[in-house]
A tleap script that builds the chain and sets N, CA, C and O, in Angstrom:
source leaprc.protein.ff14SB
mol = sequence {
  NMET SER GLU ALA ASP SER SER GLY GLY GLN
  TYR GLY VAL GLN SER SER GLY GLY ASN ALA
  VAL THR ALA GLU LYS ARG LEU ARG VAL THR
  ASN LEU THR ARG GLY ALA VAL LEU ALA THR
  SER LEU GLU VAL ALA ASP THR ALA PRO ARG
  ARG ASN LYS GLY LEU LEU GLY ARG THR GLY
  LEU GLU PRO GLY GLY GLY LEU TRP ILE ALA
  PRO CYS GLU SER VAL HIE THR PHE PHE MET
  GLN PHE PRO ILE ASP LEU VAL TYR LEU ASP
  ARG LYS ASN ARG VAL LYS LYS VAL ARG GLU
  ARG VAL PRO ALA TRP ARG ILE SER VAL CYS
  LEU SER ALA HIE SER ILE LEU GLU LEU PRO
  PRO GLY THR ILE ARG ALA THR MET THR GLN
  PRO GLY ASP THR VAL GLU PHE THR PRO ALA
  THR GLY SER CGLU
}
set mol.1.N position { 99.293 88.220 73.601 }
set mol.1.CA position { 99.912 88.121 72.233 }
set mol.1.C position { 99.585 89.129 72.337 }
set mol.1.O position { 98.838 89.312 73.299 }
set mol.2.N position { 99.941 90.462 71.392 }
set mol.2.CA position { 100.004 91.139 70.897 }
set mol.2.C position { 99.368 91.382 68.915 }
set mol.2.O position { 99.897 90.632 68.095 }
set mol.3.N position { 98.795 91.935 68.638 }
set mol.3.CA position { 98.053 91.665 67.143 }
set mol.3.C position { 99.138 91.187 66.468 }
set mol.3.O position { 99.111 90.070 65.950 }
set mol.4.N position { 100.498 92.213 66.390 }
set mol.4.CA position { 101.077 91.961 65.575 }
set mol.4.C position { 102.073 90.118 65.244 }
set mol.4.O position { 102.513 89.392 64.352 }
set mol.5.N position { 101.933 90.229 66.552 }
set mol.5.CA position { 102.125 88.585 66.962 }
set mol.5.C position { 101.377 87.699 66.194 }
set mol.5.O position { 101.834 86.812 65.474 }
set mol.6.N position { 99.880 88.055 66.429 }
set mol.6.CA position { 98.706 87.256 66.194 }
set mol.6.C position { 98.619 87.349 64.565 }
set mol.6.O position { 98.261 86.421 63.840 }
set mol.7.N position { 98.900 88.268 64.260 }
set mol.7.CA position { 98.401 88.517 62.514 }
set mol.7.C position { 99.461 88.024 61.697 }
set mol.7.O position { 99.303 87.676 60.527 }
set mol.8.N position { 100.698 87.992 62.406 }
set mol.8.CA position { 102.186 87.543 61.817 }
set mol.8.C position { 102.984 89.069 61.093 }
set mol.8.O position { 104.156 89.099 60.716 }
set mol.9.N position { 102.133 90.097 61.042 }
set mol.9.CA position { 102.440 91.269 60.544 }
set mol.9.C position { 103.417 92.118 61.424 }
set mol.9.O position { 103.621 91.968 62.629 }
set mol.10.N position { 103.988 93.052 60.572 }
set mol.10.CA position { 104.766 94.026 61.385 }
set mol.10.C position { 104.078 95.112 62.423 }
set mol.10.O position { 103.309 95.968 61.985 }
set mol.11.N position { 104.323 95.045 63.477 }
set mol.11.CA position { 104.296 96.444 64.347 }
set mol.11.C position { 104.522 97.769 63.680 }
set mol.11.O position { 105.651 97.982 63.236 }
set mol.12.N position { 103.810 98.474 63.581 }
set mol.12.CA position { 103.596 99.990 63.182 }
set mol.12.C position { 104.037 100.755 64.055 }
set mol.12.O position { 103.174 101.443 64.599 }
set mol.13.N position { 105.597 100.962 64.568 }
set mol.13.CA position { 106.423 101.958 65.565 }
set mol.13.C position { 105.572 103.043 64.999 }
set mol.13.O position { 105.002 102.885 63.919 }
set mol.14.N position { 105.484 103.966 65.584 }
set mol.14.CA position { 104.923 105.213 65.051 }
set mol.14.C position { 105.977 106.217 65.592 }
set mol.14.O position { 106.265 105.928 66.753 }
set mol.15.N position { 106.552 107.154 65.192 }
set mol.15.CA position { 107.849 108.454 65.545 }
set mol.15.C position { 106.754 109.629 66.146 }
set mol.15.O position { 105.531 109.774 66.148 }
set mol.16.N position { 107.715 110.231 66.555 }
set mol.16.CA position { 106.884 111.511 67.282 }
set mol.16.C position { 106.316 112.315 65.769 }
set mol.16.O position { 105.842 113.431 65.984 }
set mol.17.N position { 106.318 111.986 64.684 }
set mol.17.CA position { 106.112 112.690 63.512 }
set mol.17.C position { 104.889 112.010 63.022 }
set mol.17.O position { 104.225 112.521 62.119 }
set mol.18.N position { 104.465 110.570 63.724 }
set mol.18.CA position { 103.520 110.258 62.901 }
set mol.18.C position { 103.822 109.361 61.754 }
set mol.18.O position { 102.899 108.689 61.294 }
set mol.19.N position { 105.001 109.279 61.249 }
set mol.19.CA position { 105.112 108.400 60.014 }
set mol.19.C position { 105.853 107.053 60.599 }
set mol.19.O position { 106.963 107.010 61.129 }
set mol.20.N position { 104.811 105.803 60.327 }
set mol.20.CA position { 105.503 104.381 60.398 }
set mol.20.C position { 107.012 104.292 60.120 }
set mol.20.O position { 107.611 104.884 59.222 }
set mol.21.N position { 107.653 103.251 61.260 }
set mol.21.CA position { 108.832 102.936 60.909 }
set mol.21.C position { 108.997 102.071 60.781 }
set mol.21.O position { 108.286 101.218 61.310 }
set mol.22.N position { 110.054 101.757 59.988 }
set mol.22.CA position { 110.020 99.505 59.540 }
set mol.22.C position { 111.425 99.322 60.295 }
set mol.22.O position { 112.292 100.087 60.717 }
set mol.23.N position { 111.169 97.547 60.248 }
set mol.23.CA position { 112.369 97.780 61.061 }
set mol.23.C position { 113.463 97.060 60.062 }
set mol.23.O position { 114.313 96.251 60.434 }
set mol.24.N position { 113.289 97.459 58.904 }
set mol.24.CA position { 114.844 97.575 58.345 }
set mol.24.C position { 115.512 98.993 58.354 }
set mol.24.O position { 116.656 98.907 57.909 }
set mol.25.N position { 115.131 100.420 58.758 }
set mol.25.CA position { 115.310 101.678 58.761 }
set mol.25.C position { 115.892 101.214 60.200 }
set mol.25.O position { 115.532 100.391 61.041 }
set mol.26.N position { 117.071 102.226 60.071 }
set mol.26.CA position { 117.955 103.055 61.223 }
set mol.26.C position { 117.393 104.289 61.646 }
set mol.26.O position { 116.732 104.945 60.842 }
set mol.27.N position { 117.655 104.869 63.338 }
set mol.27.CA position { 116.187 106.074 63.194 }
set mol.27.C position { 117.813 106.429 64.118 }
set mol.27.O position { 118.845 105.765 64.216 }
set mol.28.N position { 117.497 107.479 64.552 }
set mol.28.CA position { 118.100 108.529 65.546 }
set mol.28.C position { 117.319 108.932 66.606 }
set mol.28.O position { 116.283 109.594 66.665 }
set mol.29.N position { 117.928 108.473 67.325 }
set mol.29.CA position { 117.059 109.726 68.584 }
set mol.29.C position { 117.749 110.637 69.713 }
set mol.29.O position { 118.878 110.731 70.195 }
set mol.30.N position { 116.512 111.256 69.892 }
set mol.30.CA position { 117.061 112.376 70.299 }
set mol.30.C position { 116.436 112.505 71.473 }
set mol.30.O position { 115.446 111.784 71.607 }
set mol.31.N position { 116.833 113.496 72.727 }
set mol.31.CA position { 116.051 113.542 73.879 }
set mol.31.C position { 115.854 115.290 73.458 }
set mol.31.O position { 116.695 116.186 73.394 }
set mol.32.N position { 114.450 115.297 73.229 }
set mol.32.CA position { 113.953 116.639 73.601 }
set mol.32.C position { 114.563 117.570 74.459 }
set mol.32.O position { 115.269 118.566 74.305 }
set mol.33.N position { 114.070 116.939 75.434 }
set mol.33.CA position { 114.092 117.626 76.972 }
set mol.33.C position { 115.054 117.966 76.941 }
set mol.33.O position { 115.023 119.189 76.803 }
set mol.34.N position { 116.512 117.421 77.015 }
set mol.34.CA position { 118.009 117.834 77.011 }
set mol.34.C position { 118.997 118.009 76.314 }
set mol.34.O position { 120.222 118.054 76.428 }
set mol.35.N position { 117.823 118.148 75.165 }
set mol.35.CA position { 118.925 118.286 73.782 }
set mol.35.C position { 120.165 117.299 73.247 }
set mol.35.O position { 121.181 117.731 72.703 }
set mol.36.N position { 119.896 115.956 73.494 }
set mol.36.CA position { 121.045 114.871 73.720 }
set mol.36.C position { 120.597 113.733 72.855 }
set mol.36.O position { 119.436 113.338 72.754 }
set mol.37.N position { 121.680 113.238 72.226 }
set mol.37.CA position { 121.527 112.538 71.053 }
set mol.37.C position { 121.724 111.115 71.951 }
set mol.37.O position { 122.675 110.987 72.722 }
set mol.38.N position { 120.649 110.007 71.741 }
set mol.38.CA position { 120.749 108.907 72.434 }
set mol.38.C position { 121.190 108.013 71.608 }
set mol.38.O position { 121.978 107.262 72.183 }
set mol.39.N position { 121.010 107.720 70.357 }
set mol.39.CA position { 121.366 107.004 69.567 }
set mol.39.C position { 121.693 107.913 67.935 }
set mol.39.O position { 121.313 109.055 67.677 }
set mol.40.N position { 122.372 107.129 67.162 }
set mol.40.CA position { 122.490 108.046 65.649 }
set mol.40.C position { 121.959 106.342 64.687 }
set mol.40.O position { 121.512 106.322 63.540 }
set mol.41.N position { 122.126 105.443 65.335 }
set mol.41.CA position { 121.955 104.070 64.116 }
set mol.41.C position { 121.225 102.900 65.386 }
set mol.41.O position { 121.796 101.897 65.812 }
set mol.42.N position { 120.001 103.333 65.743 }
set mol.42.CA position { 119.207 102.844 66.366 }
set mol.42.C position { 118.427 101.649 65.221 }
set mol.42.O position { 117.964 101.972 64.127 }
set mol.43.N position { 118.429 100.179 65.812 }
set mol.43.CA position { 117.295 99.052 65.188 }
set mol.43.C position { 116.218 99.466 65.831 }
set mol.43.O position { 115.938 100.320 66.672 }
set mol.44.N position { 115.401 98.203 64.894 }
set mol.44.CA position { 113.774 98.506 65.374 }
set mol.44.C position { 113.738 96.983 65.604 }
set mol.44.O position { 114.062 96.205 64.707 }
set mol.45.N position { 113.317 96.550 66.887 }
set mol.45.CA position { 112.647 95.275 66.801 }
set mol.45.C position { 111.369 95.499 66.951 }
set mol.45.O position { 111.090 96.139 67.965 }
set mol.46.N position { 110.317 95.122 66.140 }
set mol.46.CA position { 108.871 95.380 66.378 }
set mol.46.C position { 108.193 94.292 66.046 }
set mol.46.O position { 106.970 94.326 65.904 }
set mol.47.N position { 109.028 93.013 65.857 }
set mol.47.CA position { 108.246 91.608 65.259 }
set mol.47.C position { 108.595 90.959 66.400 }
set mol.47.O position { 109.631 91.184 67.027 }
set mol.48.N position { 107.716 90.112 66.708 }
set mol.48.CA position { 107.861 88.584 67.725 }
set mol.48.C position { 109.564 88.319 67.577 }
set mol.48.O position { 110.421 88.685 68.382 }
set mol.49.N position { 109.745 87.661 66.453 }
set mol.49.CA position { 111.016 86.814 66.041 }
set mol.49.C position { 112.229 88.243 66.691 }
set mol.49.O position { 113.243 88.007 67.349 }
set mol.50.N position { 111.794 89.532 66.314 }
set mol.50.CA position { 113.005 90.551 66.757 }
set mol.50.C position { 113.105 90.879 68.046 }
set mol.50.O position { 114.143 91.168 68.642 }
set mol.51.N position { 111.837 90.826 68.545 }
set mol.51.CA position { 111.753 91.053 69.876 }
set mol.51.C position { 113.024 89.882 70.766 }
set mol.51.O position { 114.100 90.148 71.300 }
set mol.52.N position { 112.281 88.570 70.595 }
set mol.52.CA position { 112.526 87.924 71.273 }
set mol.52.C position { 114.416 87.591 71.376 }
set mol.52.O position { 115.112 87.321 72.355 }
set mol.53.N position { 114.813 87.778 69.751 }
set mol.53.CA position { 116.449 88.016 69.494 }
set mol.53.C position { 116.929 88.704 70.318 }
set mol.53.O position { 117.778 88.195 71.050 }
set mol.54.N position { 116.514 90.283 70.522 }
set mol.54.CA position { 117.093 91.241 71.184 }
set mol.54.C position { 118.723 91.326 70.345 }
set mol.54.O position { 119.046 90.940 69.222 }
set mol.55.N position { 119.566 92.036 71.490 }
set mol.55.CA position { 120.786 91.742 71.671 }
set mol.55.C position { 121.343 90.306 71.912 }
set mol.55.O position { 122.396 90.142 72.527 }
set mol.56.N position { 120.673 89.361 71.455 }
set mol.56.CA position { 121.523 88.302 72.094 }
set mol.56.C position { 122.361 87.289 70.849 }
set mol.56.O position { 121.856 86.846 69.817 }
set mol.57.N position { 123.655 87.125 71.298 }
set mol.57.CA position { 124.485 86.913 70.163 }
set mol.57.C position { 125.568 87.956 69.962 }
set mol.57.O position { 126.569 87.786 69.266 }
set mol.58.N position { 125.308 88.899 70.547 }
set mol.58.CA position { 126.509 90.137 70.491 }
set mol.58.C position { 127.192 90.009 71.101 }
set mol.58.O position { 127.078 89.172 71.997 }
set mol.59.N position { 128.374 90.833 70.944 }
set mol.59.CA position { 129.926 91.048 71.708 }
set mol.59.C position { 129.055 92.431 72.014 }
set mol.59.O position { 128.294 91.785 72.735 }
set mol.60.N position { 128.544 93.687 72.085 }
set mol.60.CA position { 128.797 94.498 72.173 }
set mol.60.C position { 127.533 95.506 71.600 }
set mol.60.O position { 126.691 95.155 70.773 }
set mol.61.N position { 127.613 96.683 72.176 }
set mol.61.CA position { 127.123 97.946 70.988 }
set mol.61.C position { 128.319 98.613 70.805 }
set mol.61.O position { 129.356 98.729 71.458 }
set mol.62.N position { 127.752 99.170 69.362 }
set mol.62.CA position { 128.986 100.422 68.827 }
set mol.62.C position { 128.551 101.529 69.415 }
set mol.62.O position { 127.350 101.561 69.683 }
set mol.63.N position { 129.531 102.897 69.821 }
set mol.63.CA position { 128.639 104.217 70.239 }
set mol.63.C position { 127.776 104.321 69.254 }
set mol.63.O position { 128.122 104.000 68.117 }
set mol.64.N position { 126.529 104.779 69.514 }
set mol.64.CA position { 125.799 104.972 68.441 }
set mol.64.C position { 124.899 104.323 68.653 }
set mol.64.O position { 123.962 104.879 69.226 }
set mol.65.N position { 124.801 103.251 68.391 }
set mol.65.CA position { 123.939 101.875 68.526 }
set mol.65.C position { 122.875 101.633 69.962 }
set mol.65.O position { 122.894 102.084 71.107 }
set mol.66.N position { 122.031 100.741 69.262 }
set mol.66.CA position { 120.973 100.214 70.159 }
set mol.66.C position { 119.804 99.919 69.240 }
set mol.66.O position { 119.496 100.207 68.084 }
set mol.67.N position { 119.153 99.051 70.493 }
set mol.67.CA position { 118.163 98.389 69.951 }
set mol.67.C position { 116.779 99.272 70.575 }
set mol.67.O position { 116.718 99.763 71.702 }
set mol.68.N position { 115.385 99.337 69.200 }
set mol.68.CA position { 114.445 99.379 70.019 }
set mol.68.C position { 113.204 98.580 70.052 }
set mol.68.O position { 112.671 98.123 69.041 }
set mol.69.N position { 112.680 98.402 71.501 }
set mol.69.CA position { 112.015 96.893 71.199 }
set mol.69.C position { 110.636 97.473 71.223 }
set mol.69.O position { 110.394 98.474 71.896 }
set mol.70.N position { 109.871 96.964 70.619 }
set mol.70.CA position { 108.496 97.942 70.400 }
set mol.70.C position { 107.106 96.941 70.041 }
set mol.70.O position { 107.127 96.472 68.903 }
set mol.71.N position { 106.172 96.653 70.713 }
set mol.71.CA position { 105.865 96.864 72.179 }
set mol.71.C position { 106.544 95.923 73.228 }
set mol.71.O position { 106.585 94.694 73.172 }
set mol.72.N position { 107.045 96.698 74.156 }
set mol.72.CA position { 107.746 95.752 75.514 }
set mol.72.C position { 107.773 96.702 76.599 }
set mol.72.O position { 108.001 97.910 76.666 }
set mol.73.N position { 107.408 95.609 77.604 }
set mol.73.CA position { 107.456 96.509 78.841 }
set mol.73.C position { 108.640 95.751 79.833 }
set mol.73.O position { 108.873 96.087 80.994 }
set mol.74.N position { 109.507 94.360 78.892 }
set mol.74.CA position { 110.414 93.955 80.314 }
set mol.74.C position { 111.426 93.457 79.457 }
set mol.74.O position { 111.370 93.702 78.252 }
set mol.75.N position { 112.208 92.884 79.871 }
set mol.75.CA position { 113.704 92.945 79.051 }
set mol.75.C position { 114.639 91.755 80.168 }
set mol.75.O position { 114.603 91.941 81.384 }
set mol.76.N position { 115.207 90.910 79.738 }
set mol.76.CA position { 116.070 90.266 80.693 }
set mol.76.C position { 117.569 90.283 79.474 }
set mol.76.O position { 117.740 90.474 78.270 }
set mol.77.N position { 118.538 89.907 80.876 }
set mol.77.CA position { 119.967 90.128 79.831 }
set mol.77.C position { 120.551 88.649 80.350 }
set mol.77.O position { 121.750 88.577 80.620 }
set mol.78.N position { 119.679 87.440 80.490 }
set mol.78.CA position { 120.340 86.455 80.243 }
set mol.78.C position { 121.160 86.272 79.430 }
set mol.78.O position { 120.831 86.724 78.332 }
set mol.79.N position { 122.563 85.577 79.477 }
set mol.79.CA position { 123.400 85.011 78.302 }
set mol.79.C position { 123.771 86.350 77.795 }
set mol.79.O position { 124.340 86.398 76.704 }
set mol.80.N position { 123.501 87.563 78.509 }
set mol.80.CA position { 124.579 88.691 77.413 }
set mol.80.C position { 125.747 88.963 77.703 }
set mol.80.O position { 125.993 88.777 78.895 }
set mol.81.N position { 126.656 89.366 77.040 }
set mol.81.CA position { 127.803 89.492 76.790 }
set mol.81.C position { 128.385 90.811 77.459 }
set mol.81.O position { 129.594 90.824 77.688 }
set mol.82.N position { 127.725 91.769 77.745 }
set mol.82.CA position { 128.366 93.215 78.079 }
set mol.82.C position { 126.534 93.721 78.422 }
set mol.82.O position { 125.444 93.389 77.956 }
set mol.83.N position { 127.068 94.783 79.606 }
set mol.83.CA position { 126.046 95.608 80.016 }
set mol.83.C position { 125.319 96.215 79.584 }
set mol.83.O position { 125.835 96.569 78.524 }
set mol.84.N position { 123.917 96.852 79.683 }
set mol.84.CA position { 123.248 98.029 78.572 }
set mol.84.C position { 122.653 98.702 79.211 }
set mol.84.O position { 122.526 98.376 80.391 }
set mol.85.N position { 122.145 99.696 78.822 }
set mol.85.CA position { 121.597 100.810 79.953 }
set mol.85.C position { 119.901 100.695 79.155 }
set mol.85.O position { 119.906 100.625 77.926 }
set mol.86.N position { 118.606 100.680 79.839 }
set mol.86.CA position { 117.763 100.634 79.203 }
set mol.86.C position { 117.117 102.208 79.797 }
set mol.86.O position { 117.491 102.899 80.744 }
set mol.87.N position { 115.901 102.430 78.706 }
set mol.87.CA position { 115.255 103.556 78.875 }
set mol.87.C position { 113.920 103.096 78.485 }
set mol.87.O position { 113.520 102.944 77.331 }
set mol.88.N position { 113.514 102.967 79.165 }
set mol.88.CA position { 111.473 102.621 78.977 }
set mol.88.C position { 110.676 103.812 78.674 }
set mol.88.O position { 110.488 104.760 79.436 }
set mol.89.N position { 110.159 103.645 77.303 }
set mol.89.CA position { 108.927 104.945 77.099 }
set mol.89.C position { 107.385 104.464 76.717 }
set mol.89.O position { 107.027 103.473 76.081 }
set mol.90.N position { 106.635 105.472 77.306 }
set mol.90.CA position { 105.568 105.131 77.320 }
set mol.90.C position { 104.996 105.371 75.808 }
set mol.90.O position { 105.974 105.530 75.078 }
set mol.91.N position { 103.921 105.448 75.148 }
set mol.91.CA position { 103.282 105.646 73.852 }
set mol.91.C position { 103.745 106.910 73.372 }
set mol.91.O position { 104.208 107.013 72.236 }
set mol.92.N position { 103.645 107.996 74.247 }
set mol.92.CA position { 103.852 109.128 73.562 }
set mol.92.C position { 105.453 109.584 73.601 }
set mol.92.O position { 106.000 110.684 73.676 }
set mol.93.N position { 105.927 108.262 73.516 }
set mol.93.CA position { 107.561 108.369 73.926 }
set mol.93.C position { 108.381 109.645 75.007 }
set mol.93.O position { 109.303 110.455 74.908 }
set mol.94.N position { 107.458 109.236 75.950 }
set mol.94.CA position { 108.330 110.126 77.171 }
set mol.94.C position { 108.595 108.476 78.027 }
set mol.94.O position { 108.100 107.350 77.992 }
set mol.95.N position { 109.775 109.260 78.814 }
set mol.95.CA position { 110.595 108.060 79.739 }
set mol.95.C position { 109.729 107.991 80.751 }
set mol.95.O position { 109.174 108.918 81.341 }
set mol.96.N position { 109.630 106.656 80.946 }
set mol.96.CA position { 109.255 106.269 82.178 }
set mol.96.C position { 109.893 105.838 83.673 }
set mol.96.O position { 109.621 105.891 84.872 }
set mol.97.N position { 111.067 105.315 82.630 }
set mol.97.CA position { 111.853 104.803 83.966 }
set mol.97.C position { 113.271 104.387 83.498 }
set mol.97.O position { 113.173 103.657 82.512 }
set mol.98.N position { 114.611 104.613 83.887 }
set mol.98.CA position { 115.643 104.448 83.393 }
set mol.98.C position { 116.542 103.772 84.199 }
set mol.98.O position { 116.524 104.213 85.348 }
set mol.99.N position { 117.724 102.397 83.932 }
set mol.99.CA position { 117.864 101.652 84.436 }
set mol.99.C position { 119.622 101.784 83.442 }
set mol.99.O position { 119.833 101.642 82.238 }
set mol.100.N position { 120.989 102.233 85.055 }
set mol.100.CA position { 122.251 102.271 83.936 }
set mol.100.C position { 122.967 100.759 84.184 }
set mol.100.O position { 122.523 99.977 85.025 }
set mol.101.N position { 123.785 100.547 83.589 }
set mol.101.CA position { 124.686 99.335 83.366 }
set mol.101.C position { 124.004 98.054 83.591 }
set mol.101.O position { 124.739 97.190 84.069 }
set mol.102.N position { 123.201 97.826 83.443 }
set mol.102.CA position { 122.718 96.798 83.819 }
set mol.102.C position { 122.932 95.503 83.318 }
set mol.102.O position { 122.403 95.293 82.227 }
set mol.103.N position { 123.825 94.199 84.026 }
set mol.103.CA position { 124.623 93.626 83.908 }
set mol.103.C position { 123.609 92.433 83.435 }
set mol.103.O position { 122.379 92.438 83.389 }
set mol.104.N position { 124.496 91.464 83.117 }
set mol.104.CA position { 123.828 90.183 82.807 }
set mol.104.C position { 123.155 89.339 84.071 }
set mol.104.O position { 123.218 89.506 85.289 }
set mol.105.N position { 122.571 88.487 83.347 }
set mol.105.CA position { 121.586 87.480 84.335 }
set mol.105.C position { 120.791 88.765 85.294 }
set mol.105.O position { 121.138 88.817 86.474 }
set mol.106.N position { 119.701 89.832 84.790 }
set mol.106.CA position { 119.022 90.786 85.559 }
set mol.106.C position { 117.868 90.579 84.410 }
set mol.106.O position { 118.102 90.244 83.249 }
set mol.107.N position { 116.461 90.872 85.020 }
set mol.107.CA position { 115.488 91.264 84.709 }
set mol.107.C position { 114.657 92.723 84.844 }
set mol.107.O position { 114.188 93.075 85.926 }
set mol.108.N position { 114.559 93.356 83.883 }
set mol.108.CA position { 114.176 94.481 84.128 }
set mol.108.C position { 112.799 94.943 83.605 }
set mol.108.O position { 112.589 95.034 82.396 }
set mol.109.N position { 111.554 95.329 84.843 }
set mol.109.CA position { 109.890 95.453 84.163 }
set mol.109.C position { 109.812 96.825 84.623 }
set mol.109.O position { 110.222 97.160 85.735 }
set mol.110.N position { 109.150 97.846 83.560 }
set mol.110.CA position { 108.077 99.082 83.972 }
set mol.110.C position { 106.548 98.579 83.559 }
set mol.110.O position { 105.833 99.102 82.705 }
set mol.111.N position { 106.340 97.824 84.102 }
set mol.111.CA position { 104.909 98.221 83.591 }
set mol.111.C position { 103.487 98.932 82.982 }
set mol.111.O position { 102.399 98.691 82.459 }
set mol.112.N position { 104.508 100.144 83.543 }
set mol.112.CA position { 103.315 101.698 82.261 }
set mol.112.C position { 104.416 101.694 81.039 }
set mol.112.O position { 103.890 102.227 80.063 }
set mol.113.N position { 105.714 101.291 80.765 }
set mol.113.CA position { 106.224 101.350 79.608 }
set mol.113.C position { 105.631 100.626 78.217 }
set mol.113.O position { 105.407 99.416 78.192 }
set mol.114.N position { 105.455 101.292 77.335 }
set mol.114.CA position { 105.229 100.400 75.870 }
set mol.114.C position { 106.426 100.108 74.894 }
set mol.114.O position { 106.446 99.286 73.978 }
set mol.115.N position { 107.502 101.039 75.332 }
set mol.115.CA position { 108.804 100.519 74.186 }
set mol.115.C position { 109.863 100.643 75.123 }
set mol.115.O position { 109.492 101.300 76.095 }
set mol.116.N position { 111.117 100.236 75.204 }
set mol.116.CA position { 112.355 99.965 75.330 }
set mol.116.C position { 113.550 99.967 74.688 }
set mol.116.O position { 113.799 99.086 73.865 }
set mol.117.N position { 114.470 100.989 74.989 }
set mol.117.CA position { 115.552 101.007 74.465 }
set mol.117.C position { 116.627 100.831 74.886 }
set mol.117.O position { 116.974 101.609 75.774 }
set mol.118.N position { 117.356 100.039 74.565 }
set mol.118.CA position { 118.471 99.098 74.727 }
set mol.118.C position { 119.974 100.161 74.514 }
set mol.118.O position { 119.924 100.886 73.521 }
set mol.119.N position { 120.920 100.238 75.158 }
set mol.119.CA position { 121.605 101.411 74.277 }
set mol.119.C position { 122.575 101.189 75.299 }
set mol.119.O position { 122.249 100.747 76.400 }
set mol.120.N position { 124.011 101.535 74.927 }
set mol.120.CA position { 125.079 101.192 75.315 }
set mol.120.C position { 125.455 101.649 76.407 }
set mol.120.O position { 125.052 102.778 76.683 }
set mol.121.N position { 126.155 101.090 77.180 }
set mol.121.CA position { 126.329 101.297 78.898 }
set mol.121.C position { 127.018 102.415 78.863 }
set mol.121.O position { 127.935 102.416 78.042 }
set mol.122.N position { 126.787 103.940 79.863 }
set mol.122.CA position { 126.828 105.559 79.946 }
set mol.122.C position { 126.246 105.753 79.140 }
set mol.122.O position { 127.086 106.241 78.385 }
set mol.123.N position { 125.076 105.766 78.461 }
set mol.123.CA position { 123.923 106.716 77.291 }
set mol.123.C position { 123.250 107.455 78.329 }
set mol.123.O position { 122.878 108.611 78.125 }
set mol.124.N position { 123.045 106.796 79.567 }
set mol.124.CA position { 122.150 107.469 80.198 }
set mol.124.C position { 123.035 108.721 81.078 }
set mol.124.O position { 122.524 109.824 81.272 }
set mol.125.N position { 124.199 108.424 81.486 }
set mol.125.CA position { 124.794 109.370 82.528 }
set mol.125.C position { 125.051 110.199 81.374 }
set mol.125.O position { 125.064 111.346 81.822 }
set mol.126.N position { 125.268 110.240 80.102 }
set mol.126.CA position { 126.206 111.203 79.287 }
set mol.126.C position { 125.298 111.746 78.618 }
set mol.126.O position { 125.546 112.780 77.998 }
set mol.127.N position { 123.962 111.132 78.592 }
set mol.127.CA position { 123.013 112.036 77.890 }
set mol.127.C position { 122.007 112.876 79.481 }
set mol.127.O position { 121.188 113.735 79.152 }
set mol.128.N position { 122.119 112.630 80.739 }
set mol.128.CA position { 121.576 112.727 81.763 }
set mol.128.C position { 120.158 112.600 81.326 }
set mol.128.O position { 119.467 113.604 81.497 }
set mol.129.N position { 119.667 111.685 80.861 }
set mol.129.CA position { 118.196 111.351 80.523 }
set mol.129.C position { 117.804 110.883 81.797 }
set mol.129.O position { 118.354 110.053 82.520 }
set mol.130.N position { 116.485 111.723 82.010 }
set mol.130.CA position { 115.848 110.762 83.001 }
set mol.130.C position { 113.987 110.927 82.897 }
set mol.130.O position { 113.333 111.699 82.196 }
set mol.131.N position { 113.598 110.062 83.712 }
set mol.131.CA position { 112.348 110.078 83.722 }
set mol.131.C position { 111.158 111.503 83.608 }
set mol.131.O position { 111.251 112.455 84.382 }
set mol.132.N position { 110.058 111.419 82.492 }
set mol.132.CA position { 109.900 112.519 82.319 }
set mol.132.C position { 110.409 113.458 81.241 }
set mol.132.O position { 109.972 114.589 81.029 }
set mol.133.N position { 111.421 112.826 80.562 }
set mol.133.CA position { 111.849 113.478 79.177 }
set mol.133.C position { 110.970 113.211 78.368 }
set mol.133.O position { 110.003 112.496 78.633 }
set mol.134.N position { 111.199 113.782 77.208 }
set mol.134.CA position { 110.782 113.320 75.407 }
set mol.134.C position { 111.688 112.957 74.346 }
set mol.134.O position { 112.589 113.720 74.000 }
set mol.135.N position { 111.496 111.828 73.809 }
set mol.135.CA position { 112.255 111.297 73.264 }
set mol.135.C position { 111.786 111.813 72.010 }
set mol.135.O position { 110.649 112.285 72.029 }
set mol.136.N position { 112.600 111.829 70.599 }
set mol.136.CA position { 112.103 111.504 69.314 }
set mol.136.C position { 112.683 110.447 68.226 }
set mol.136.O position { 113.818 110.057 68.497 }
set mol.137.N position { 112.329 110.119 67.500 }
set mol.137.CA position { 112.724 109.029 66.347 }
set mol.137.C position { 112.820 109.879 64.677 }
set mol.137.O position { 112.041 110.229 63.791 }
set mol.138.N position { 113.656 109.899 64.841 }
set mol.138.CA position { 113.915 110.402 63.228 }
set mol.138.C position { 114.568 109.622 62.624 }
set mol.138.O position { 115.342 108.899 63.251 }
set mol.139.N position { 114.447 109.508 61.022 }
set mol.139.CA position { 115.519 109.031 60.147 }
set mol.139.C position { 116.812 109.177 60.159 }
set mol.139.O position { 117.245 110.307 59.935 }
set mol.140.N position { 117.830 107.993 60.443 }
set mol.140.CA position { 118.512 107.951 60.386 }
set mol.140.C position { 119.801 108.467 59.544 }
set mol.140.O position { 119.834 107.764 58.534 }
set mol.141.N position { 120.962 109.467 59.525 }
set mol.141.CA position { 121.866 109.844 58.161 }
set mol.141.C position { 123.040 109.791 57.993 }
set mol.141.O position { 123.859 110.228 58.800 }
set mol.142.N position { 123.262 109.350 57.121 }
set mol.142.CA position { 125.047 109.133 56.690 }
set mol.142.C position { 124.634 107.623 56.610 }
set mol.142.O position { 123.481 107.192 56.615 }
set mol.143.N position { 125.971 106.797 56.525 }
set mol.143.CA position { 125.838 105.287 56.421 }
set mol.143.C position { 125.294 104.328 57.714 }
set mol.143.O position { 125.593 104.155 58.895 }
set mol.144.N position { 124.432 103.881 56.861 }
set mol.144.CA position { 123.736 103.141 57.522 }
set mol.144.C position { 123.843 101.540 57.912 }
set mol.144.O position { 122.981 101.017 58.618 }
savepdb mol mol.pdb
quit
């Protein structure tokens, strides 16, 4: 159990700029290496209840949407109604592993990851994201 879980407090996810990000905020995620935007309205799952629920109960992700699960090194897609792209990140927001179009009823793990981006299928291919790339989190702009 992580410190955030045991204390009941919110996990202080850090953006690359060093500012704490709260779960209520939406984020923009940019692959700095490729100059490509991965998400424009990313939700943050940084508490045990939010991490446990993940994307369950949804019928899909809007283009530009997604979920950042932190801390996290594995996910499952049991009971999911749509495939997702997965981007595993280390503590410095470097891509450790990618998995495209993961269908329902799968488990995916990267033990060297600190967090995972769950994105609409096709995002990894469209942005050419690959291990070694660096991503940056900034506040989302516009209607959130």
